[in-house]
C-alpha positions in Angstrom: 15.5 63.0 84.0 16.1 59.6 85.8 13.3 57.4 86.8 13.7 58.1 90.6 13.4 61.8 89.9 10.3 61.6 87.7 8.7 59.0 90.3 9.3 61.5 93.1 7.8 64.1 90.7 4.7 62.3 90.2 4.1 61.5 94.0 4.5 65.3 94.6 2.0 66.0 91.7 -0.4 63.8 93.4 0.1 64.7 97.0 0.0 68.6 96.2 -3.6 68.3 94.9 -2.7 68.6 91.2 -4.9 65.6 90.3 -8.1 67.3 91.4 -7.9 69.1 88.0 -5.3 67.7 85.8 -6.5 64.1 85.5 -7.4 61.6 83.1 -5.7 60.7 79.7 -5.0 64.3 79.0 -4.3 65.4 82.5 -7.4 67.9 82.4 -11.0 68.0 83.7 -11.9 70.8 81.3 -13.4 72.7 84.0 -13.3 76.5 84.5 -11.4 77.5 87.7 -9.9 80.3 89.7 -6.4 79.4 90.3 -5.5 82.8 92.1 -4.6 84.4 88.6 -7.4 86.9 88.1 -10.4 85.1 86.7 -11.9 81.8 85.6 -9.8 79.7 83.1 -10.1 76.3 81.4 -8.0 73.7 82.9 -5.3 73.0 80.2 -4.2 69.6 79.4 -0.6 68.9 80.7 0.1 66.4 78.0 3.3 67.7 76.2 3.3 70.7 78.5 7.2 70.7 78.2 6.8 72.0 74.6 4.4 74.7 75.3 6.4 77.6 76.8 5.6 80.3 77.8 3.0 79.1 80.5 -0.1 80.3 82.3 -2.8 82.3 80.6 -0.8 85.6 80.6 2.6 83.8 79.6 4.1 85.1 82.8 6.1 81.7 83.3 8.9 81.5 80.6 9.8 78.0 82.1 7.9 75.3 84.1 10.0 76.4 87.1 8.5 79.9 86.9 5.0 78.5 87.1 5.8 77.6 90.7 6.8 81.2 91.8 4.1 83.0 93.8 4.2 86.0 91.4 3.0 83.9 88.4 1.7 80.5 89.6 -1.3 81.6 91.7 0.1 80.4 95.1 -1.7 77.6 96.8 -5.1 78.2 95.0 -3.2 76.5 92.1 -2.1 73.3 93.9 -0.5 73.1 97.4 2.9 73.9 96.2 4.2 76.7 98.4 5.8 74.2 100.9 7.9 72.6 98.2 11.7 72.9 98.4 13.5 73.8 95.3 14.7 70.1 94.8 11.0 69.0 95.2 10.1 71.5 92.4 12.8 70.1 90.2 11.3 66.8 90.7 8.0 67.9 90.0 9.1 69.7 86.7 10.9 66.5 85.7 7.7 64.7 86.0 5.7 67.3 84.1 8.5 67.3 81.3 8.0 63.4 81.0 4.3 63.9 80.2 
């Protein structure tokens, strides 16, 4: 992805509340949280996330895009992502893939 796309994705990452849990050098606070997916789970590092498919503790997200579906991603308990447009999700995914 180009630098502009990644920069837009980084801005969305920050404004959608992702930094509350995914922060620091490894993009994790190592806390146990309920993100709307049936229980408490340790916040994973996002470093190298692009090579970690499938995603989520159940493996319900075959791709990073799938993580942002309501059925798999936990809705707005897992970041304020429901208002994002498909283009914004593309930007956010590009940013995540750059980590």
